[in-house]
C-alpha positions, -999 to +999 in steps of 0.1 A: +409+042+214+387+043+245+352+027+248+320+043+260+293+031+283+256+039+279+227+033+303+192+034+289+166+036+317+135+029+297+098+023+306+100-014+311+137-021+317+172-009+319+197-016+290+234-011+293+258-012+263+295-007+258+305+009+225+338+012+208+351+046+197+333+041+164+300+037+183+296+000+174+283-022+202+306-045+220+285-058+250+249-056+261+230-063+293+194-059+302+171-061+332+133-057+331+114-041+359+078-040+369+052-013+363+024-007+388-012-001+378-029+007+411-060+021+394-074+023+358-053+049+339-026+051+366+009+038+359+037+039+385+073+029+390+092+021+422+125+039+421+141+010+439+132-013+410+148+010+384+179+015+405+182-023+412+181-029+374+208-002+369+230-019+394+224-054+379+232-042+344+264-024+355+275-054+375+271-076+345+289-053+320+317-039+341+334-073+346+339-078+309+373-071+293+361-042+271+349-024+303+385-017+312+387+008+284+356+027+292+364+065+293+329+080+299+293+071+307+261+085+291+226+082+304+193+082+286+159+077+300+121+077+298+114+113+299+082+127+316+081+102+344+088+121+377+098+112+413+096+131+446+130+128+461+143+135+496+168+163+492+193+151+517+195+114+505+181+113+470+156+086+482+123+085+464+095+093+488+066+079+467+063+058+436+071+077+405+043+087+381+050+074+347+046+093+314+017+070+304-003+079+335-036+096+329-046+106+365-043+143+358-065+143+327-093+163+344-068+188+357-055+194+322-091+199+310-096+225+337-065+244+328-076+244+291-110+257+301-093+284+321-075+296+290-039+284+299-033+263+268-018+290+246+004+303+274+017+268+282+023+261+245+041+293+238+065+288+267+071+250+264+061+239+229+038+213+245+001+207+248-018+206+281-018+168+286-013+145+316+017+130+296+040+157+309+055+161+343+040+194+357+005+182+366+021+150+380+041+170+404+011+192+412-009+160+419+018+146+442+018+178+463-020+178+465-024+141+473+002+138+501+000+164+529+033+153+545+051+155+511+036+190+506+048+200+541+083+187+535+084+203+501+075+237+516+103+233+540+128+227+512+133+190+519+120+176+486+132+178+450+114+166+419+133+148+393+129+128+361+146+094+357+179+108+345+182+128+377+172+098+398+199+076+381+225+104+383+219+109+420+222+071+425+255+068+406+271+099+422+260+093+458+235+122+456+264+146+448+248+156+415+211+167+410+210+177+373+192+171+341+197+182+305+176+205+283+159+177+264+145+162+295+137+196+310+117+205+279+093+176+286+083+187+321+059+216+310+079+238+334+108+248+311+109+278+288+124+264+256+133+298+242+149+311+274+163+277+282+155+280+318+128+270+343+098+293+340+088+311+372+053+317+357+048+280+349+061+269+383+037+293+399+008+280+378+015+244+389+026+252+424+062+240+420+091+257+437+118+262+410+144+256+437+131+220+439+140+213+403+173+200+388+201+221+374+198+221+336+229+214+316+238+207+279+233+172+268+271+168+264+284+182+297+301+174+329+277+155+351+302+145+377+318+111+384+303+079+395+311+064+429+335+034+424+311+013+445+284+018+419+305+012+388+327-019+393+353-003+416+361+025+391+351+062+391+337+068+356+331+104+343+295+110+333+295+132+303+262+128+285+225+129+293+194+131+271+158+120+270+154+087+251+139+101+219+164+129+216+192+104+223+179+082+195+178+112+172+215+118+180+223+081+178+209+080+143+232+108+132+204+133+129+225+163+139+212+188+114+179+204+104+158+181+083+171+148+097+142+125+108+139+093+128+113+071+144+119+050+176+098+018+180+098+012+217+072+010+244+057+039+225+066+052+191+081+086+187+089+105+154+113+133+158+124+158+131+154+180+138+146+216+128+179+231+140+178+267+152+143+273+139+113+268+161+083+253+143+049+254+160+023+228+150-014+234+146-021+197+143-009+182+176+029+179+170+051+190+199+079+216+196+107+203+218+144+205+223+170+181+208+208+182+207+230+195+180+263+179+170+280+197+199+255+184+224+238+218+228+201+225+226+184+227+191+147+226+182+128+196+170+092+186+161+079+154+176+049+132+171+042+109+201+024+076+200+019+063+235+015+025+228+036+006+203+058-022+216+037-022+248+008-036+227+029-066+218+037-071+255+000-069+263-007-096+237+020-117+253+014-111+290-024-105+293-038-122+262-013-151+262-011-151+224+025-162+226+054-166+251+080-145+234+074-111+219+093-120+188+067-147+180+042-120+170+057-116+135+052-153+126+017-152+141+008-122+120+020-139+089-003-169+094-031-148+077-030-129+044-045-097+059-062-085+091-096-097+080-111-063+086-098-062+123-084-029+137-067-027+170-068+008+186-041+007+213-054+037+233-045+021+266-031+055+278-054+077+257-043+089+223-013+111+216-006+130+185-024+141+164-056+135+185-045+142+221-075+125+236-067+113+272-102+098+275-099+074+245-097+038+254-083+008+236-105-014+214-105-043+189-129-036+161-142-056+132-143-090+150-163-118+133-168-155+141-140-162+117-114-139+134-083-158+144-054-149+167-033-142+136-058-115+125-055-097+158-017-100+159-015-086+123-039-058+132-018-050+163+014-046+143-004-026+116-018-003+143+017+008+151+024+015+115-009+033+110-002+057+140+032+065+127+019+070+091-005+096+103+023+115+120+045+114+089+016+130+070+014+158+095+052+163+096+052+166+058+025+192+058+037+213+087+074+213+081+072+218+043+101+193+040+103+164+016+102+133+038+108+102+017+129+081+042+126+073+078+155+062+100+141+035+123+154+022+156+143+005+188+137-032+196+105-035+175+125-027+143+138-063+144+103-072+132+106-072+094+068-074+089+063-042+109+091-024+090+075-033+057+040-023+069+055+010+080+070+016+046+037+007+029+014+028+051+036+059+053+047+057+016+084+061+023+116+041+026+123+027+060+161+025+068+171+002+096+207+004+108+227-027+116+224-019+153+189-008+164+202+004+198+202+040+186+190+054+220+219+040+239+242+048+210+231+084+213+238+085+250+273+071+243+279+095+215+269+125+237+293+111+264+320+109+238+313+145+228+314+156+264+347+138+269+362+153+238+367+120+219+361+135+184+365+168+167+332+159+150+310+131+163+299+124+127+334+109+122+325+079+143+324+049+119+290+036+128+273+065+111+287+052+078+272+016+082+248+006+054+212+001+067+186-025+057+160-009+034+123-015+032+106+001+001+069+009-001+049-016-022+013-001-020+001+022-046-011+056-034-048+049-038-047+018-017-025+034+009-050+063+012-080+039+014-064+020+042-056+052+061-092+064+057-104+031+072-080+035+101-091+070+109-127+058+109-118+031+134-100+056+156-130+080+157-151+052+172-130+050+204-124+087+210-139+102+242 
């Protein structure tokens, strides 16, 4: 049976994996790349750094014996990050604006004040927030007169990271995206499944400058041999990282539910053919059904999760390796009344407050590094627990288990804290690389590897289980304390 190759172009690095036909990992490579923070609240990426990481990962993987059997490639990516690209060459003309970037918060506030929020939500399922791509593109056009001139002349295209990587791998022969990524731009009508002329007019974007939208399992062209180890590899799957993780967890049908613990934390509930609209800050978005076609989902977005551990490592110098946070957190019996509110990029669901800023609350003279580390991990679990409560209330579904994936799930303390604070079982699969597995699975669907993707053996592997140990009264008391702490940092 053939193997499958997946590229995961995330927020802090690029991961590549080769999977067998049962979607079990055979090889892995990773390259980290830098983020730029030119001003407070601004976050940027250089396209060249992402693409250099892609090239390095592919060079490492494609010389391994299992690479000879690769039949198709799938791509997954950080979603709302957007680049201005030269149409003729695919070259990025400016640094990309990352999903975490807050520079358009004031513009979003203006649009809300002008009464556009309901229209935008109805078309896109999203809230008016700088998280999404539309106001980023609008800002790029307004901030750079030469870019605006070239865009008016049809010389510029705007693409998310999947489009950037596709263009790189195909020699600019393909400029495309899938419906899951398009649904995060705030320019895509999720019912019509097409770019919205009205939304493009609102944000001053030419629809002709946007990528062709395909199914998540589809023909995305073929790589240049020079980019992929001397071989032309069919590219048959593309999805945004959270939707790829949903697919990679086997959540093909309505009611299936997962959480990805990455740079941020994202809870996604597949709602199938039924659109559910939230009144409490969840997003209605598009996912992929078992055939790789668009389906509806509800999503809760936490902007800072694993990035908080990176901050403790890189800026606070609490430890030298991120994995050390677990042992440090266990040097104390509890957080000592400390709460870490990781609002480095504002607050996502259910608050959607772009002006909130991070804080460490409850410090005393007796506070140790262990208390802060423990509170940091608990803050990830607290944020997710709030979203589980909202998903339960708004979907009407019984949610008693959560499928967990992402690098931070290796932290057993965090997984147990999540089970306790959300009051549900946390199920961690043997391989936590669900995002890349989803991209590989979509590529396999696109390549016709299975009659039903659920037949792939990895979906039958037994997960690790973390069962809740807190009684309901104690869980609720701790959530109340958390909410009080959050209120103190909101703008």
